[in-house]
Structure formats: C-alpha cells, structure tokens
C-alpha positions as CSV (number, residue, x, y, z in Angstrom):
1,M,-0.1,-0.2,0.2
2,S,1.1,3.8,-0.8
3,F,1.6,6.4,2.0
4,L,-1.8,7.8,-0.6
5,D,-3.9,4.7,0.7
6,I,-2.5,4.6,4.0
7,G,-3.7,8.4,4.8
8,A,-6.9,8.2,2.9
9,I,-7.7,4.9,5.7
10,V,-6.4,7.7,8.5
11,V,-8.2,10.4,7.0
12,F,-11.8,8.1,6.4
13,S,-11.3,6.5,9.7
14,L,-11.0,9.6,11.8
15,A,-13.7,11.1,9.7
16,A,-15.8,8.0,11.0
17,V,-15.4,8.8,14.7
18,F,-15.6,12.5,14.7
19,F,-18.7,11.9,13.3
20,V,-20.3,9.9,15.2
21,V,-18.8,11.5,19.0
22,F,-19.9,15.4,16.7
23,F,-23.3,14.4,15.8
24,W,-24.0,12.5,20.1
25,L,-22.3,16.1,21.0
26,C,-24.7,18.0,18.6
27,R,-27.4,16.0,19.1
28,G,-26.6,16.7,23.2
29,W,-26.2,20.3,22.4
30,A,-29.8,21.0,20.6
31,K,-31.7,18.6,22.9
32,P,-33.3,22.0,25.3
33,M,-33.5,24.4,22.2
34,H,-35.2,21.8,19.5
35,P,-36.3,18.4,21.5
36,E,-38.1,17.5,18.0
37,R,-36.0,18.2,15.4
38,R,-32.4,17.3,17.7
39,T,-31.7,15.1,15.6
40,V,-31.7,16.8,12.2
41,I,-29.8,19.0,13.6
42,G,-27.0,16.3,15.1
43,L,-27.1,15.3,11.3
44,M,-26.9,18.5,9.8
45,V,-24.0,20.4,11.7
46,S,-21.7,17.3,11.9
47,S,-22.6,16.0,8.2
48,L,-20.9,19.8,7.0
49,Y,-18.5,19.2,9.7
50,T,-17.0,15.6,8.8
51,F,-17.1,17.5,5.5
52,W,-14.8,19.8,5.9
53,F,-13.0,17.2,7.8
54,I,-12.4,15.1,4.9
55,V,-11.8,18.0,2.4
56,I,-8.5,19.3,4.9
57,G,-7.5,15.8,5.7
58,M,-6.8,14.8,2.1
59,L,-5.5,18.7,1.5
60,I,-3.0,17.8,4.1
61,L,-1.9,14.1,2.7
62,I,-1.7,15.7,-0.8
63,V,0.7,18.6,0.4
64,I,3.0,16.1,2.7
65,W,3.0,14.0,-1.0
66,L,3.9,16.5,-2.8
67,I,7.2,17.6,-0.1
68,W,8.1,14.1,0.3
69,Q,8.1,13.3,-3.7
70,F,9.5,16.8,-4.9
71,L,12.4,17.9,-2.5
72,P,15.4,16.7,-3.3
73,N,16.2,16.5,0.2
74,L,13.4,14.8,1.5
75,S,13.7,11.9,-0.8
76,N,17.7,10.9,-0.2
77,L,16.5,11.0,3.5
78,R,15.2,7.5,3.0
79,T,18.6,6.2,2.6
80,F,20.5,8.7,4.3
81,S,23.6,7.1,6.3
82,F,26.3,8.5,8.7
C-alpha cells in the first residue's frame, strides 16, 4: 500500500469517529432548544463539519505527499546514512 492509500484510510477512519462523536454532542446541545429536531440538527451539523474534516485532511495529505516527492533533500533521507 502506498502512502496515499494509508493516509486516506486514516483520514476516513478519523472522520467516521469525528462524525459519531460530533453527532452525539450536537444532539445533546440541541435537546433543550429543539427536542423534536435534535436528530436532524445533529445530522446536518455533523455532516457539514465532517465534510470539511475530510477535505482539509485530504489537502494536508496531498501537500505532505508532494513535499515528500518533489523536494530532493527529503527524498534522500530515505537512504541517508552516516
């Protein structure tokens, strides 16, 4: 598996955990104000924030991969020895 494959698995796994935790927190936050709509509010807010979590995570992953691939000094660290 390549770096991007492992990174994507990590980002999506963390996003799933983030979604569940954030959904639970948003439902608890919306309960006193809108008890009948708390599930919808929790789903919409956690979906929005999870989407941005995935987008930012993938952008960070791509930037790290580009730095690793195209900066020669960092690429030589793989075979660096004293």
